[in-house]
MDTraj code that builds the backbone (N, CA, C; nanometers):
import mdtraj as md
import numpy as np

residues = "MET THR SER GLY VAL PHE ILE GLY ILE GLY SER ASN ILE GLY ASP ARG ILE ARG ASN CYS ILE ASP GLY ILE ASN ALA ILE ALA GLY ASP LYS ARG ALA HIS ILE ARG SER LYS SER SER LEU TYR LEU THR SER PRO VAL SER GLU ILE PRO GLN GLU TYR PHE VAL ASN CYS ALA ILE SER ILE ASP TRP ASP ASP THR ALA SER GLU LEU LEU HIS LEU LEU ASN LYS ILE GLU LEU GLU MET GLY ARG GLU ARG GLY THR LYS ASN GLY PRO ARG ILE ILE ASP LEU ASP ILE LEU LEU PHE GLY ASN ALA VAL ILE ASN GLU ALA SER LEU THR VAL PRO HIS PRO GLU LEU HIS ARG ARG ARG PHE ALA ILE VAL PRO CYS VAL GLU ILE GLU ARG GLU ILE VAL HIS PRO SER TYR ASN LYS PRO LEU LYS GLU PHE LEU SER HIS ILE ASP ASP SER GLN LYS VAL VAL LEU LEU LYS ASP ARG GLU ALA VAL LEU ASP PHE ASP".split()
xyz = np.array([
    [8.2581, 11.7650, 11.1856],
    [8.2668, 11.7586, 11.0683],
    [8.4258, 11.7224, 11.0282],
    [8.4673, 11.6893, 10.9692],
    [8.6383, 11.6990, 10.9341],
    [8.6401, 11.7497, 10.8297],
    [8.7369, 11.8800, 10.8673],
    [8.8269, 11.9036, 10.7068],
    [8.9744, 11.8604, 10.7307],
    [9.0377, 11.8825, 10.6385],
    [9.1387, 11.8397, 10.5628],
    [9.1218, 11.6947, 10.5258],
    [9.0468, 11.6904, 10.4198],
    [9.0117, 11.5742, 10.3556],
    [9.0456, 11.5773, 10.2527],
    [9.1060, 11.4616, 10.1959],
    [9.1792, 11.5260, 10.0380],
    [9.1346, 11.3372, 9.9506],
    [9.0847, 11.3816, 9.8454],
    [9.0408, 11.3068, 9.7451],
    [9.0938, 11.3189, 9.6218],
    [9.2153, 11.1965, 9.5865],
    [9.2604, 11.2081, 9.4621],
    [9.1505, 11.1915, 9.3326],
    [9.1341, 11.2283, 9.2127],
    [9.0516, 11.1738, 9.1469],
    [9.1684, 11.1641, 9.0259],
    [9.0832, 11.0018, 8.9059],
    [9.1501, 11.0186, 8.8195],
    [9.0804, 10.9447, 8.6776],
    [9.1486, 10.9477, 8.5823],
    [9.0691, 10.8979, 8.4668],
    [9.1530, 10.8939, 8.3897],
    [9.1893, 10.7606, 8.3300],
    [9.2434, 10.7276, 8.1543],
    [9.1684, 10.6906, 8.0711],
    [9.0337, 10.6742, 8.0868],
    [8.9340, 10.5979, 7.9350],
    [8.8522, 10.7238, 7.8902],
    [8.8201, 10.7260, 7.8019],
    [8.7590, 10.8322, 7.7501],
    [8.7789, 10.9595, 7.7438],
    [8.6380, 11.0182, 7.7439],
    [8.7165, 11.2415, 7.7557],
    [8.7603, 11.2292, 7.9510],
    [8.8809, 11.1675, 7.9739],
    [8.9445, 11.1981, 8.0765],
    [8.9132, 11.2844, 8.1480],
    [8.9024, 11.4473, 8.1030],
    [8.8857, 11.5894, 8.1800],
    [8.7418, 11.5594, 8.2297],
    [8.6312, 11.5260, 8.1227],
    [8.4962, 11.5223, 8.1981],
    [8.4683, 11.4190, 8.3135],
    [8.5137, 11.3109, 8.2735],
    [8.5025, 11.2311, 8.4197],
    [8.5754, 11.2695, 8.5086],
    [8.6673, 11.3466, 8.5611],
    [8.7168, 11.4098, 8.6482],
    [8.5996, 11.5102, 8.7225],
    [8.5754, 11.5917, 8.6604],
    [8.4315, 11.7019, 8.6497],
    [8.3712, 11.6353, 8.6833],
    [8.3081, 11.5205, 8.6418],
    [8.1496, 11.4660, 8.6585],
    [8.2079, 11.3933, 8.8195],
    [8.3092, 11.3378, 8.8476],
    [8.3881, 11.2435, 8.9439],
    [8.3194, 11.3871, 9.1097],
    [8.3689, 11.5177, 9.0507],
    [8.3651, 11.6420, 9.1601],
    [8.2575, 11.6421, 9.1829],
    [8.2025, 11.6900, 9.0742],
    [8.0291, 11.7011, 9.0873],
    [7.9448, 11.6107, 9.1585],
    [7.9865, 11.4811, 9.1400],
    [7.9248, 11.3584, 9.2205],
    [7.9797, 11.3972, 9.3601],
    [8.0399, 11.4236, 9.3753],
    [8.0795, 11.4067, 9.5178],
    [8.0314, 11.5302, 9.6099],
    [8.0508, 11.6638, 9.5355],
    [7.9413, 11.7856, 9.5612],
    [7.8102, 11.7572, 9.5717],
    [7.7612, 11.6854, 9.5143],
    [7.6362, 11.6554, 9.5108],
    [7.5855, 11.5771, 9.6829],
    [7.6370, 11.5342, 9.7150],
    [7.6418, 11.4697, 9.8352],
    [7.6365, 11.5668, 9.9652],
    [7.5238, 11.6010, 10.0600],
    [7.5289, 11.6918, 10.1386],
    [7.5910, 11.6835, 10.2647],
    [7.6892, 11.5803, 10.2816],
    [7.7736, 11.5427, 10.3681],
    [7.8735, 11.6050, 10.3310],
    [7.9502, 11.6148, 10.1955],
    [8.0746, 11.7099, 10.1546],
    [8.0552, 11.8548, 10.1069],
    [8.1497, 11.9305, 10.1639],
    [8.1422, 12.0319, 10.1281],
    [8.2905, 12.0680, 10.0522],
    [8.2856, 12.1195, 9.9514],
    [8.4212, 12.1496, 9.8536],
    [8.4934, 12.2565, 9.9376],
    [8.6171, 12.2418, 9.9681],
    [8.6461, 12.3946, 10.0152],
    [8.7696, 12.4446, 9.8916],
    [8.8430, 12.3508, 9.7921],
    [8.9267, 12.3782, 9.7007],
    [8.9638, 12.2525, 9.6193],
    [8.9909, 12.2865, 9.4992],
    [9.0078, 12.2371, 9.4075],
    [9.1281, 12.2637, 9.3327],
    [9.2357, 12.1439, 9.2868],
    [9.3689, 12.1211, 9.2257],
    [9.3370, 12.1742, 9.0422],
    [9.4583, 12.1994, 9.0128],
    [9.4297, 12.1948, 8.8547],
    [9.4431, 12.0676, 8.8185],
    [9.4303, 12.0395, 8.7153],
    [9.4228, 11.9148, 8.6160],
    [9.5612, 11.9130, 8.5592],
    [9.6031, 11.7434, 8.6095],
    [9.7729, 11.7235, 8.5476],
    [9.7698, 11.6023, 8.4759],
    [9.8509, 11.5991, 8.3638],
    [9.8831, 11.4619, 8.2393],
    [9.9370, 11.4086, 8.3274],
    [9.9260, 11.3055, 8.3609],
    [10.0244, 11.2054, 8.4294],
    [10.0648, 11.0776, 8.3654],
    [10.1701, 11.0569, 8.3828],
    [10.2151, 10.8922, 8.3075],
    [10.1461, 10.7962, 8.4350],
    [10.1139, 10.6627, 8.3802],
    [10.0555, 10.5888, 8.4573],
    [10.1746, 10.4961, 8.5201],
    [10.1287, 10.4776, 8.6677],
    [10.2409, 10.3962, 8.7911],
    [10.2543, 10.2663, 8.7532],
    [10.2471, 10.2237, 8.6747],
    [10.2214, 10.0263, 8.6339],
    [10.3007, 9.9659, 8.4673],
    [10.2670, 9.8760, 8.5156],
    [10.3980, 9.7617, 8.4211],
    [10.2603, 9.7679, 8.3047],
    [10.1413, 9.7952, 8.2972],
    [10.0641, 9.7910, 8.2149],
    [10.0457, 9.8798, 8.1472],
    [10.0385, 9.8315, 7.9704],
    [10.0407, 9.9443, 7.8877],
    [9.8929, 9.9956, 7.8896],
    [9.9020, 10.1205, 7.9173],
    [9.7783, 10.2128, 7.8884],
    [9.7915, 10.3475, 7.8959],
    [9.6836, 10.4152, 7.8625],
    [9.6941, 10.5914, 7.8131],
    [9.7177, 10.6291, 7.9691],
    [9.7783, 10.7916, 7.9237],
    [9.8186, 10.8329, 8.0547],
    [9.6576, 10.9056, 8.0795],
    [9.6749, 10.9216, 8.2482],
    [9.6003, 10.9906, 8.3287],
    [9.6219, 11.1162, 8.3598],
    [9.4759, 11.1927, 8.3631],
    [9.4268, 11.3162, 8.4168],
    [9.4004, 11.2725, 8.5721],
    [9.4783, 11.3967, 8.6433],
    [9.4794, 11.3315, 8.7538],
    [9.4364, 11.5029, 8.8120],
    [9.3608, 11.4715, 8.9336],
    [9.3284, 11.6011, 9.0274],
    [9.3185, 11.5611, 9.1333],
    [9.3065, 11.6922, 9.2547],
    [9.3091, 11.6303, 9.3757],
    [9.1497, 11.7362, 9.4589],
    [9.0739, 11.7260, 9.5748],
    [9.0052, 11.7829, 9.5901],
    [9.0251, 11.8255, 9.7362],
    [8.9866, 11.9147, 9.8352],
    [8.9612, 11.9190, 9.9164],
    [8.8428, 11.9371, 10.0061],
    [8.8240, 11.8697, 10.0695],
    [8.6798, 11.8653, 10.1278],
    [8.6258, 11.8923, 10.3035],
    [8.5330, 11.9454, 10.3463],
    [8.5092, 11.8781, 10.4843],
    [8.4143, 11.8047, 10.4504],
    [8.4077, 11.6937, 10.5454],
    [8.3435, 11.5609, 10.5289],
    [8.2725, 11.5541, 10.6944],
    [8.1328, 11.5772, 10.6424],
    [8.0072, 11.5282, 10.8082],
    [7.9722, 11.4076, 10.7853],
    [8.0859, 11.2836, 10.8192],
    [8.0616, 11.1680, 10.8368],
    [8.1512, 11.0879, 10.8543],
    [8.1521, 10.9501, 10.8596],
    [8.2904, 10.9022, 10.8856],
    [8.3936, 10.8867, 10.7700],
    [8.4807, 10.8142, 10.8031],
    [8.5910, 10.7966, 10.6791],
    [8.5334, 10.6789, 10.5608],
    [8.4856, 10.5725, 10.6656],
    [8.3605, 10.4422, 10.5831],
    [8.2868, 10.5059, 10.4976],
    [8.1991, 10.6377, 10.5605],
    [8.1302, 10.6377, 10.4702],
    [8.1663, 10.7155, 10.3735],
    [8.2725, 10.7900, 10.3869],
    [8.3001, 10.8419, 10.2473],
    [8.4073, 10.7533, 10.1452],
    [8.4174, 10.6685, 10.2233],
    [8.4700, 10.5268, 10.1325],
    [8.3321, 10.4806, 10.0358],
    [8.2471, 10.4458, 10.0983],
    [8.1169, 10.3644, 10.0618],
    [8.0819, 10.4753, 9.9737],
    [8.0772, 10.5998, 9.9644],
    [8.0344, 10.7406, 9.8772],
    [8.0821, 10.6796, 9.7396],
    [8.2328, 10.7242, 9.7395],
    [8.2872, 10.6837, 9.6636],
    [8.3120, 10.5837, 9.5463],
    [8.3111, 10.4923, 9.6157],
    [8.2700, 10.3554, 9.5970],
    [8.1261, 10.3689, 9.4596],
    [8.0568, 10.4073, 9.5570],
    [7.9406, 10.4303, 9.4979],
    [7.9329, 10.5300, 9.3407],
    [7.9852, 10.6569, 9.3359],
    [7.9965, 10.7049, 9.2377],
    [8.1054, 10.6362, 9.1320],
    [8.1813, 10.5980, 9.1543],
    [8.2817, 10.5222, 9.0964],
    [8.2060, 10.4172, 8.9549],
    [8.1279, 10.3473, 9.0780],
    [8.0219, 10.2576, 9.0145],
    [7.9012, 10.3059, 8.9159],
    [7.8551, 10.4150, 8.9485],
    [7.7954, 10.4983, 8.9131],
    [7.8160, 10.5014, 8.7498],
    [7.9692, 10.5693, 8.7579],
    [8.0115, 10.5964, 8.6280],
    [8.1062, 10.5256, 8.5330],
    [8.0441, 10.3886, 8.5760],
    [8.0835, 10.2757, 8.5415],
    [8.2070, 10.2185, 8.5349],
    [8.2835, 10.2287, 8.6843],
    [8.4297, 10.1880, 8.6644],
    [8.4308, 10.0384, 8.6855],
    [8.4789, 9.9653, 8.6161],
    [8.4798, 9.8153, 8.6273],
    [8.6352, 9.7489, 8.7129],
    [8.5742, 9.6958, 8.8055],
    [8.7451, 9.6637, 8.9068],
    [8.7586, 9.5298, 8.8374],
    [8.8913, 9.4834, 8.7593],
    [8.9675, 9.4170, 8.7078],
    [9.0716, 9.3930, 8.7265],
    [9.1740, 9.4319, 8.6351],
    [9.3194, 9.4349, 8.6649],
    [9.3471, 9.5309, 8.7569],
    [9.4106, 9.4741, 8.8525],
    [9.4958, 9.5891, 8.9589],
    [9.5843, 9.6866, 8.8525],
    [9.5851, 9.8260, 8.9000],
    [9.6541, 9.9087, 8.8536],
    [9.6305, 9.9170, 8.6986],
    [9.5249, 9.8979, 8.6447],
    [9.4550, 9.8538, 8.5223],
    [9.4097, 10.0212, 8.4492],
    [9.3592, 9.9960, 8.3119],
    [9.2963, 10.1529, 8.2946],
    [9.1607, 10.1779, 8.3807],
    [9.1280, 10.2873, 8.3908],
    [9.0020, 10.3108, 8.4504],
    [8.9374, 10.4177, 8.3765],
    [8.7924, 10.4478, 8.4204],
    [8.7283, 10.5066, 8.3750],
    [8.6938, 10.6842, 8.4585],
    [8.7343, 10.6087, 8.6118],
    [8.7221, 10.7156, 8.6965],
    [8.8229, 10.6628, 8.8013],
    [8.9078, 10.7122, 8.9194],
    [8.9399, 10.6671, 9.0272],
    [8.9394, 10.7793, 9.1188],
    [8.8580, 10.7568, 9.2430],
    [8.8129, 10.8354, 9.3621],
    [8.9000, 10.8028, 9.4654],
    [9.0282, 10.8202, 9.5073],
    [9.0680, 10.7893, 9.6484],
    [9.0448, 10.8855, 9.7613],
    [9.0554, 10.8356, 9.9266],
    [9.0798, 10.8930, 10.0131],
    [9.2179, 10.9036, 10.0232],
    [9.2685, 11.0205, 10.0048],
    [9.4425, 11.0422, 10.0139],
    [9.4714, 11.0763, 10.1519],
    [9.4366, 11.1318, 10.2299],
    [9.4188, 11.2024, 10.3883],
    [9.2788, 11.2198, 10.4481],
    [9.2491, 11.1851, 10.5601],
    [9.1395, 11.2237, 10.6314],
    [9.1422, 11.2964, 10.7426],
    [9.1526, 11.4210, 10.7071],
    [9.2242, 11.4954, 10.8217],
    [9.3699, 11.4698, 10.8528],
    [9.3975, 11.4635, 10.9887],
    [9.4988, 11.4280, 11.0555],
    [9.4955, 11.2393, 11.1024],
    [9.3803, 11.1991, 11.0819],
    [9.3624, 11.0561, 11.0808],
    [9.4221, 10.9457, 10.9976],
    [9.4847, 10.8930, 11.1198],
    [9.5823, 10.7309, 11.0641],
    [9.4381, 10.6140, 11.0978],
    [9.3954, 10.5522, 10.9755],
    [9.3273, 10.4699, 10.9925],
    [9.3699, 10.3452, 10.9177],
    [9.3593, 10.2222, 10.9670],
    [9.4198, 10.1230, 10.9333],
    [9.3006, 9.9952, 10.9464],
    [9.2354, 10.0147, 10.8444],
    [9.0868, 9.8850, 10.8577],
    [9.0914, 9.7765, 10.7777],
    [9.0517, 9.6893, 10.7564],
    [9.0498, 9.6225, 10.6832],
    [8.9765, 9.6224, 10.5204],
    [8.9320, 9.7107, 10.4802],
    [8.8729, 9.7948, 10.4238],
    [8.9077, 9.9388, 10.3990],
    [8.9796, 9.9867, 10.4793],
    [9.0736, 10.1387, 10.4405],
    [9.1368, 10.1838, 10.5177],
    [9.2187, 10.2033, 10.4329],
    [9.3634, 10.2622, 10.4890],
    [9.3790, 10.3506, 10.4470],
    [9.4272, 10.5364, 10.5715],
    [9.4099, 10.6250, 10.5729],
    [9.5333, 10.6582, 10.6211],
    [9.6140, 10.7819, 10.5729],
    [9.6252, 10.7921, 10.4482],
    [9.6648, 10.6824, 10.3424],
    [9.6648, 10.7532, 10.2245],
    [9.6535, 10.6120, 10.0870],
    [9.7817, 10.5853, 10.1721],
    [9.7976, 10.4625, 10.1427],
    [9.9543, 10.3511, 10.1581],
    [10.0066, 10.4082, 10.0321],
    [9.9715, 10.4415, 9.9318],
    [10.0955, 10.4769, 9.8350],
    [10.1137, 10.6276, 9.8125],
    [10.0563, 10.7640, 9.9072],
    [10.0527, 10.8518, 9.8501],
    [10.1838, 10.9287, 9.8388],
    [10.2622, 10.9049, 9.9690],
    [10.4014, 10.9111, 9.9407],
    [10.4871, 10.9038, 9.8177],
    [10.4441, 10.8506, 9.7408],
    [10.5242, 10.7864, 9.6686],
    [10.4913, 10.7934, 9.5068],
    [10.3798, 10.8867, 9.4981],
    [10.2990, 10.8974, 9.3998],
    [10.2868, 11.0698, 9.3930],
    [10.3953, 11.0906, 9.2954],
    [10.3874, 11.1744, 9.2445],
    [10.2397, 11.3145, 9.1973],
    [10.1661, 11.2073, 9.1057],
    [10.0127, 11.2375, 9.0880],
    [9.9485, 11.2511, 9.1755],
    [9.9924, 11.1911, 9.2868],
    [9.8879, 11.2459, 9.4465],
    [9.9584, 11.3740, 9.4978],
    [10.0728, 11.3664, 9.4954],
    [10.1450, 11.4611, 9.5771],
    [10.1016, 11.6069, 9.5515],
    [10.1552, 11.6400, 9.3921],
    [10.1697, 11.7243, 9.3370],
    [10.0322, 11.8471, 9.3578],
    [9.9182, 11.7628, 9.3336],
    [9.8095, 11.8460, 9.3497],
    [9.7822, 11.8892, 9.4847],
    [9.7368, 11.7696, 9.5498],
    [9.7293, 11.8206, 9.7090],
    [9.8754, 11.9166, 9.7711],
    [9.9672, 11.9361, 9.7117],
    [10.0447, 12.0263, 9.7367],
    [10.0294, 12.1899, 9.6867],
    [9.9432, 12.1619, 9.5691],
    [9.9021, 12.2655, 9.4960],
    [9.8111, 12.3400, 9.6297],
    [9.6970, 12.2315, 9.6303],
    [9.5855, 12.2956, 9.7155],
    [9.6313, 12.3689, 9.8693],
    [9.7248, 12.3101, 9.9435],
    [9.7854, 12.3499, 10.0650],
    [9.8987, 12.3192, 10.0366],
    [10.0530, 12.3924, 10.0428],
    [10.1536, 12.3869, 10.0350],
    [10.2288, 12.3246, 10.1490],
    [10.1501, 12.3271, 10.2394],
    [10.2534, 12.2923, 10.3720],
    [10.1731, 12.1830, 10.4503],
    [10.1163, 12.0818, 10.3883],
    [10.0527, 12.0125, 10.4306],
    [10.1384, 11.8628, 10.4892],
    [10.0941, 11.8052, 10.5834],
    [10.1662, 11.7068, 10.6416],
    [10.1135, 11.5894, 10.6405],
    [10.2160, 11.4678, 10.5765],
    [10.1697, 11.3327, 10.5750],
    [10.1423, 11.2851, 10.7325],
    [10.0441, 11.2647, 10.7790],
    [9.9899, 11.2414, 10.9232],
    [10.0760, 11.1330, 10.9625],
    [10.1121, 11.0302, 10.9086],
    [10.1888, 10.8838, 10.9308],
    [10.3298, 10.9082, 10.9595],
    [10.3901, 11.0401, 10.8820],
    [10.5448, 11.0214, 10.8676],
    [10.5511, 11.1685, 10.9662],
    [10.4500, 11.2429, 10.9969],
    [10.4721, 11.3629, 11.0473],
    [10.5645, 11.4832, 10.9594],
    [10.5430, 11.4668, 10.8397],
    [10.6445, 11.5164, 10.7453],
    [10.5655, 11.5833, 10.6600],
    [10.6069, 11.7328, 10.5863],
    [10.5645, 11.7843, 10.4624],
    [10.5662, 11.6808, 10.3391],
    [10.3922, 11.6972, 10.3017],
    [10.3953, 11.6174, 10.2172],
    [10.5047, 11.6476, 10.0695],
    [10.5456, 11.7654, 10.0469],
    [10.6258, 11.8039, 9.9424],
    [10.7661, 11.7636, 9.9344],
    [10.8147, 11.7367, 10.0596],
    [10.9210, 11.6675, 10.1045],
    [10.9712, 11.5449, 10.0393],
    [10.8642, 11.4453, 10.0022],
    [10.8764, 11.3550, 9.9891],
    [10.8654, 11.3070, 9.7916],
    [10.8535, 11.4431, 9.7570],
    [10.8628, 11.4562, 9.5971],
    [11.0229, 11.4337, 9.5293],
    [11.1175, 11.4301, 9.6078],
    [11.2781, 11.4679, 9.5757],
    [11.3176, 11.3126, 9.5861],
    [11.2232, 11.2029, 9.6398],
    [11.2701, 11.0947, 9.6596],
    [11.1715, 10.9618, 9.5573],
    [11.0770, 11.0754, 9.4671],
    [11.0177, 10.9973, 9.3632],
    [11.0945, 10.9814, 9.2622],
    [11.0705, 10.8906, 9.1539],
    [11.1576, 10.8420, 9.0576],
    [11.1166, 10.9824, 8.9360],
    [11.1931, 11.0141, 8.8912],
    [11.1747, 11.1031, 8.7662],
    [11.1006, 11.0194, 8.6551],
    [11.0534, 10.8993, 8.6554],
    [11.0286, 10.8376, 8.5598],
    [10.8436, 10.8711, 8.5667],
    [10.7687, 10.8879, 8.6790],
    [10.6610, 10.9492, 8.7195],
    [10.6492, 11.0657, 8.6651],
    [10.5823, 11.0978, 8.5386],
    [10.5261, 11.2465, 8.4712],
    [10.4253, 11.2721, 8.5611],
    [10.4606, 11.4400, 8.5924],
    [10.2895, 11.5007, 8.5864],
    [10.3571, 11.6436, 8.5325],
    [10.2559, 11.6723, 8.4348],
    [10.2306, 11.8353, 8.3226],
    [10.1137, 11.9192, 8.4200],
    [10.1106, 12.0013, 8.4129],
    [9.9904, 12.0823, 8.4324],
    [9.9255, 12.1039, 8.3028],
    [9.8061, 12.0453, 8.2825],
    [9.7182, 12.0629, 8.1836],
    [9.6530, 12.2052, 8.1390],
    [9.6939, 12.3142, 8.0607],
    [9.6827, 12.4043, 8.0600],
    [9.5393, 12.4147, 7.9844],
    [9.4633, 12.2988, 7.8684],
    [9.3775, 12.3249, 7.8067],
    [9.3117, 12.2017, 7.7605],
    [9.1904, 12.1801, 7.7382],
    [9.1473, 12.0345, 7.6975],
    [9.2527, 11.9777, 7.5447],
    [9.2914, 12.0850, 7.4541],
    [9.3729, 12.0545, 7.3352],
    [9.5006, 12.0468, 7.3249],
    [9.5916, 12.0653, 7.4710],
    [9.6784, 12.0376, 7.4956],
    [9.7756, 11.9581, 7.4781],
    [9.8723, 11.9542, 7.3658],
    [9.9431, 11.8525, 7.3083],
    [10.1114, 11.8807, 7.4099],
    [10.0808, 11.7438, 7.4975],
    [10.2244, 11.7489, 7.5952],
    [10.3069, 11.6389, 7.5536],
    [10.4309, 11.6607, 7.5506],
    [10.5434, 11.5815, 7.5382],
    [10.6302, 11.5011, 7.6306],
    [10.6020, 11.4145, 7.6956],
    [10.6472, 11.3459, 7.7962],
    [10.8306, 11.2997, 7.7862],
    [10.8946, 11.3233, 7.6871],
    [11.0203, 11.3426, 7.6545],
    [11.1031, 11.4203, 7.6586],
])
top = md.Topology()
chain = top.add_chain()
for i, resn in enumerate(residues, 1):
    res = top.add_residue(resn, chain, resSeq=i)
    for name in ("N", "CA", "C"):
        top.add_atom(name, md.element.get_by_symbol(name[0]), res)
traj = md.Trajectory(xyz[None], top)
């Protein structure tokens, strides 16, 4: 069993909060996954030139009793079952489930790269991970993940979502 597996979860189509919760529940429904911790939900600005709604993002930490490739297969299956359509790269999506970290593993395969290749550049992925585990280390750089935050452009907005009715102003 691999501990310290972090999955990033996001949605910016439909009921974004419900989509994230449904994604977490689908992962939890697999007997190989044992959820250890869940971050708060965050409202985040898209990191794309494509005009689209803000995302709701979060992360979970799990123990996983199979390979990283099998986890990727499960996440892709859940996305498909939830109605994700793969079209425009970095475009809007009903659900996005990404393996951010797979313990301390560094994986470079044709279909899977772990740590996620953009993790250290994405505030919306780092903030929830650091909330779960403050001193988490990026295995490729051997550096605490929180140290990357000071190098990320301020245009990437991440705001704690306190409730479904929250009205947040990013300006």
